[in-house]
C-alpha positions as a Markdown table, in Angstrom:
| # | Residue | x | y | z |
|---|---|---|---|---|
| 1 | Met | -54.4 | -58.4 | 9.9 |
| 2 | Lys | -51.7 | -56.9 | 12.2 |
| 3 | Gln | -50.6 | -53.9 | 14.0 |
| 4 | Glu | -47.1 | -52.3 | 13.8 |
| 5 | Ala | -44.7 | -53.6 | 16.5 |
| 6 | Glu | -41.4 | -52.6 | 15.0 |
| 7 | Thr | -39.8 | -49.7 | 13.2 |
| 8 | Ala | -39.2 | -49.7 | 9.5 |
| 9 | Thr | -35.7 | -51.1 | 10.1 |
| 10 | Gly | -37.0 | -54.1 | 12.0 |
| 11 | Ala | -35.7 | -52.9 | 15.4 |
| 12 | Pro | -37.9 | -53.0 | 18.5 |
| 13 | Ala | -40.1 | -49.9 | 18.7 |
| 14 | Thr | -39.1 | -47.3 | 21.2 |
| 15 | Leu | -41.5 | -45.4 | 23.4 |
| 16 | Trp | -41.4 | -42.5 | 20.9 |
| 17 | Asp | -42.1 | -44.9 | 18.0 |
| 18 | Arg | -45.0 | -46.4 | 19.9 |
| 19 | Thr | -46.4 | -43.0 | 20.6 |
| 20 | Arg | -46.2 | -42.0 | 17.0 |
| 21 | Gln | -47.9 | -45.3 | 16.0 |
| 22 | Leu | -50.7 | -44.7 | 18.4 |
| 23 | Ala | -51.2 | -41.1 | 17.1 |
| 24 | Ser | -51.1 | -42.3 | 13.5 |
| 25 | Arg | -53.7 | -45.0 | 14.3 |
| 26 | Glu | -55.9 | -42.5 | 16.0 |
| 27 | Ile | -55.8 | -40.2 | 13.0 |
| 28 | Leu | -56.5 | -43.1 | 10.6 |
| 29 | Glu | -59.4 | -44.3 | 12.6 |
| 30 | Thr | -60.9 | -40.8 | 12.8 |
| 31 | Ala | -60.5 | -40.3 | 9.1 |
| 32 | Leu | -62.0 | -43.7 | 8.3 |
| 33 | Arg | -65.0 | -42.9 | 10.5 |
| 34 | Leu | -65.6 | -39.5 | 8.9 |
| 35 | Phe | -65.2 | -40.9 | 5.4 |
| 36 | Thr | -67.7 | -43.7 | 6.2 |
| 37 | Glu | -70.2 | -41.3 | 7.7 |
| 38 | Gln | -69.9 | -38.4 | 5.3 |
| 39 | Gly | -68.2 | -39.7 | 2.2 |
| 40 | Tyr | -64.6 | -39.3 | 1.2 |
| 41 | Asp | -64.9 | -36.3 | -1.1 |
| 42 | Glu | -67.2 | -34.5 | 1.4 |
| 43 | Thr | -64.7 | -34.8 | 4.3 |
| 44 | Thr | -62.0 | -32.2 | 4.7 |
| 45 | Ile | -58.4 | -32.4 | 6.1 |
| 46 | Ala | -59.3 | -29.6 | 8.5 |
| 47 | Gln | -62.2 | -31.6 | 9.9 |
| 48 | Ile | -60.2 | -34.8 | 10.3 |
| 49 | Ala | -57.4 | -32.9 | 12.1 |
| 50 | Arg | -59.9 | -31.1 | 14.4 |
| 51 | Glu | -61.7 | -34.3 | 15.4 |
| 52 | Ala | -58.4 | -36.2 | 15.9 |
| 53 | Gly | -57.1 | -33.4 | 18.2 |
| 54 | Val | -54.1 | -32.5 | 16.1 |
| 55 | Ser | -53.1 | -29.6 | 13.8 |
| 56 | Gln | -53.2 | -29.9 | 10.1 |
| 57 | Arg | -49.4 | -29.5 | 10.0 |
| 58 | Thr | -49.1 | -32.5 | 12.4 |
| 59 | Leu | -51.5 | -34.5 | 10.4 |
| 60 | Phe | -49.4 | -34.0 | 7.2 |
| 61 | Arg | -46.2 | -35.1 | 9.1 |
| 62 | Tyr | -47.9 | -38.5 | 9.4 |
| 63 | Phe | -49.7 | -38.6 | 6.1 |
| 64 | Gly | -48.6 | -37.0 | 2.9 |
| 65 | Thr | -51.9 | -36.9 | 1.2 |
| 66 | Lys | -55.6 | -37.2 | 1.9 |
| 67 | Glu | -55.6 | -40.5 | 0.0 |
| 68 | Asp | -53.1 | -41.9 | 2.5 |
| 69 | Leu | -55.6 | -41.3 | 5.2 |
| 70 | Leu | -57.8 | -44.0 | 3.8 |
| 71 | Gly | -55.5 | -46.8 | 5.0 |
| 72 | Gly | -51.9 | -45.7 | 5.3 |
| 73 | Asn | -49.3 | -44.9 | 2.8 |
| 74 | Gln | -50.1 | -46.9 | -0.4 |
| 75 | Asp | -46.4 | -46.8 | -1.3 |
| 76 | Gln | -45.8 | -49.0 | 1.7 |
| 77 | Phe | -48.2 | -51.5 | 0.2 |
| 78 | Gly | -46.1 | -51.6 | -3.0 |
| 79 | Gln | -42.9 | -52.0 | -1.0 |
| 80 | Val | -44.3 | -54.9 | 1.1 |
| 81 | Leu | -45.6 | -56.5 | -2.1 |
| 82 | Thr | -42.2 | -56.4 | -3.9 |
| 83 | Asp | -40.2 | -57.2 | -0.7 |
| 84 | Thr | -42.3 | -60.3 | -0.1 |
| 85 | Ile | -41.9 | -61.6 | -3.6 |
| 86 | Arg | -38.2 | -60.8 | -3.7 |
| 87 | Gly | -37.7 | -62.7 | -0.5 |
| 88 | Leu | -39.3 | -66.0 | -1.6 |
| 89 | Pro | -37.1 | -68.9 | -2.7 |
| 90 | Ala | -36.3 | -69.2 | -6.4 |
| 91 | Glu | -38.4 | -72.4 | -6.7 |
| 92 | Ala | -41.6 | -70.6 | -5.8 |
| 93 | Gly | -43.8 | -70.3 | -8.9 |
| 94 | Val | -45.1 | -67.0 | -10.2 |
| 95 | Trp | -48.7 | -67.6 | -9.0 |
| 96 | Gly | -47.6 | -68.7 | -5.5 |
| 97 | Ala | -45.2 | -65.7 | -5.3 |
| 98 | Leu | -48.0 | -63.2 | -6.3 |
| 99 | Arg | -50.4 | -64.8 | -3.9 |
| 100 | Ala | -47.9 | -64.5 | -1.0 |
| 101 | Gly | -47.5 | -60.8 | -1.9 |
| 102 | Val | -51.2 | -60.2 | -2.0 |
| 103 | Ala | -51.6 | -61.9 | 1.4 |
| 104 | Ala | -48.8 | -59.8 | 2.9 |
| 105 | Val | -50.4 | -56.6 | 1.7 |
| 106 | Leu | -53.8 | -57.5 | 3.1 |
| 107 | Ala | -52.2 | -58.3 | 6.5 |
| 108 | Leu | -51.2 | -54.7 | 6.8 |
| 109 | His | -54.8 | -53.8 | 7.8 |
| 110 | Asn | -55.4 | -53.6 | 11.5 |
| 111 | Ser | -58.7 | -55.4 | 11.4 |
| 112 | Arg | -61.2 | -57.0 | 9.1 |
| 113 | Glu | -63.7 | -54.2 | 9.9 |
| 114 | Gln | -61.3 | -51.5 | 8.8 |
| 115 | Ala | -60.3 | -53.5 | 5.7 |
| 116 | Leu | -63.9 | -53.8 | 4.8 |
| 117 | Glu | -64.7 | -50.1 | 5.2 |
| 118 | Arg | -61.5 | -49.2 | 3.2 |
| 119 | Phe | -62.4 | -51.5 | 0.3 |
| 120 | Arg | -65.9 | -50.2 | 0.4 |
| 121 | Leu | -64.8 | -46.6 | 0.1 |
| 122 | Leu | -62.2 | -47.5 | -2.6 |
| 123 | His | -64.7 | -49.3 | -4.8 |
| 124 | Asn | -67.5 | -46.7 | -4.3 |
| 125 | Thr | -65.5 | -43.5 | -4.6 |
| 126 | Ala | -64.5 | -42.5 | -8.2 |
| 127 | Ser | -61.6 | -40.3 | -7.2 |
| 128 | Leu | -60.1 | -43.1 | -4.9 |
| 129 | Arg | -60.7 | -45.7 | -7.6 |
| 130 | Ala | -58.8 | -43.6 | -10.2 |
| 131 | Gly | -55.9 | -43.0 | -7.8 |
| 132 | Trp | -55.7 | -46.7 | -7.0 |
| 133 | Leu | -55.7 | -47.7 | -10.7 |
| 134 | Glu | -52.8 | -45.3 | -11.4 |
| 135 | Lys | -50.7 | -46.7 | -8.5 |
| 136 | Arg | -51.6 | -50.2 | -9.4 |
| 137 | Leu | -50.0 | -49.8 | -12.8 |
| 138 | Arg | -46.9 | -48.5 | -11.2 |
| 139 | Phe | -46.9 | -51.5 | -8.8 |
| 140 | Gln | -47.2 | -53.8 | -11.8 |
| 141 | Glu | -44.2 | -52.3 | -13.4 |
| 142 | Asp | -42.2 | -52.7 | -10.2 |
| 143 | Leu | -43.1 | -56.4 | -10.1 |
| 144 | Leu | -42.3 | -57.0 | -13.7 |
| 145 | Pro | -38.6 | -58.0 | -13.3 |
| 146 | Leu | -39.3 | -60.1 | -10.2 |
| 147 | Ile | -41.9 | -62.1 | -12.1 |
| 148 | Glu | -39.9 | -62.3 | -15.3 |
| 149 | Ala | -37.1 | -63.9 | -13.3 |
| 150 | Arg | -39.4 | -66.7 | -12.2 |
| 151 | Met | -40.6 | -67.6 | -15.7 |
| 152 | Asp | -39.2 | -70.0 | -18.2 |
| 153 | Ala | -37.5 | -68.0 | -21.0 |
| 154 | Ala | -37.7 | -70.9 | -23.4 |
| 155 | Thr | -41.5 | -70.8 | -23.7 |
| 156 | Gly | -41.9 | -67.5 | -25.5 |
| 157 | Ser | -42.0 | -63.8 | -24.7 |
| 158 | Val | -41.2 | -63.7 | -20.9 |
| 159 | Asn | -42.1 | -59.9 | -20.8 |
| 160 | Ala | -45.6 | -60.4 | -22.3 |
| 161 | Lys | -46.4 | -63.4 | -20.2 |
| 162 | Ala | -45.2 | -61.7 | -17.0 |
| 163 | Arg | -47.3 | -58.7 | -17.7 |
| 164 | Ala | -50.3 | -60.9 | -18.3 |
| 165 | Val | -49.8 | -62.9 | -15.1 |
| 166 | Ile | -49.3 | -59.8 | -12.9 |
| 167 | Ala | -52.4 | -58.0 | -14.5 |
| 168 | Thr | -54.4 | -61.2 | -13.8 |
| 169 | Ala | -53.4 | -61.3 | -10.2 |
| 170 | Phe | -54.4 | -57.7 | -9.6 |
| 171 | Ala | -57.7 | -58.2 | -11.5 |
| 172 | Cys | -58.5 | -61.2 | -9.3 |
| 173 | Leu | -57.7 | -59.1 | -6.2 |
| 174 | Asp | -60.1 | -56.5 | -7.5 |
| 175 | Ala | -62.8 | -59.1 | -8.1 |
| 176 | Ala | -62.3 | -60.7 | -4.7 |
| 177 | Ser | -62.4 | -57.4 | -2.8 |
| 178 | Met | -65.5 | -56.2 | -4.6 |
| 179 | Thr | -67.2 | -59.5 | -3.9 |
| 180 | Trp | -66.2 | -59.4 | -0.3 |
| 181 | Val | -67.6 | -55.9 | 0.0 |
| 182 | Asp | -70.9 | -57.0 | -1.7 |
| 183 | Asn | -71.1 | -59.9 | 0.8 |
| 184 | Asp | -70.6 | -57.4 | 3.7 |
| 185 | Gly | -67.3 | -58.9 | 4.7 |
| 186 | Lys | -68.5 | -62.5 | 5.0 |
| 187 | Gly | -65.9 | -65.2 | 4.4 |
| 188 | Asp | -62.2 | -64.7 | 3.7 |
| 189 | Ile | -60.9 | -62.4 | 1.0 |
| 190 | Met | -58.0 | -64.7 | 0.2 |
| 191 | Asp | -60.4 | -67.6 | -0.4 |
| 192 | Leu | -62.3 | -65.4 | -2.9 |
| 193 | Tyr | -59.0 | -64.5 | -4.5 |
| 194 | Asp | -58.2 | -68.2 | -4.9 |
| 195 | Glu | -61.6 | -68.8 | -6.4 |
| 196 | Cys | -61.2 | -66.0 | -8.9 |
| 197 | Leu | -57.7 | -67.1 | -9.9 |
| 198 | Ala | -58.8 | -70.7 | -10.2 |
| 199 | Ala | -61.6 | -69.6 | -12.6 |
| 200 | Val | -59.2 | -67.7 | -14.8 |
| 201 | Arg | -56.7 | -70.6 | -14.9 |
| 202 | Gly | -59.4 | -73.1 | -15.6 |
| 203 | Gln | -59.0 | -74.9 | -12.3 |
| 204 | Thr | -61.6 | -76.4 | -10.0 |
| 205 | Ser | -62.2 | -74.8 | -6.6 |
| 206 | Ser | -60.4 | -77.6 | -4.9 |
| 207 | Asp | -57.2 | -76.6 | -6.8 |
| 208 | Ala | -57.6 | -72.9 | -6.0 |
| 209 | Ala | -54.8 | -72.7 | -3.4 |
| 210 | Glu | -52.3 | -74.8 | -5.3 |
| 211 | Phe | -50.6 | -72.1 | -7.3 |
| 212 | Val | -47.7 | -73.6 | -9.2 |
| 213 | Ala | -46.1 | -72.0 | -12.3 |
């Protein structure tokens, strides 16, 4: 888990950038607290803005939707996922590439505690779950050409296999995060991801982290 220290371009953050990051973090923390205490659907934008000490107009300058208040812009998650996989060397296998992408996305959370509350809300709120599934399908389509490029075209339909591999990785992330929530955050979510993927691939737990294509 990490906090922002640079701008989106990678340049060192200015005082203005850091001020915006602090304000953004305060709004996120306020929203997460209210969602946890009252429920996502029961909490209004007006209440979040009031408790965070900002206007609703200011809040929407930082976050485009109420859903973004759960844990930041989910489009950023998709961008980090694709950028991470695109930046890996060509010899990296499909499973290793997807694992690296998942780890990079999870690292966007500021803390384990916040990650736990966000996953708990995601899995226990029907409207959030539906929104996540819709975005997940889009993320999977964005990943398709990157994963196809890492597969052997001589072994059958690359498109079908790439879709199956990507869907499996996301299903394992769902299973891992739901188990992590059920365990109240005990253990490491990536270890659970490895265990889920090993089970699907017919591996033993000792092979779980050795993802080669």
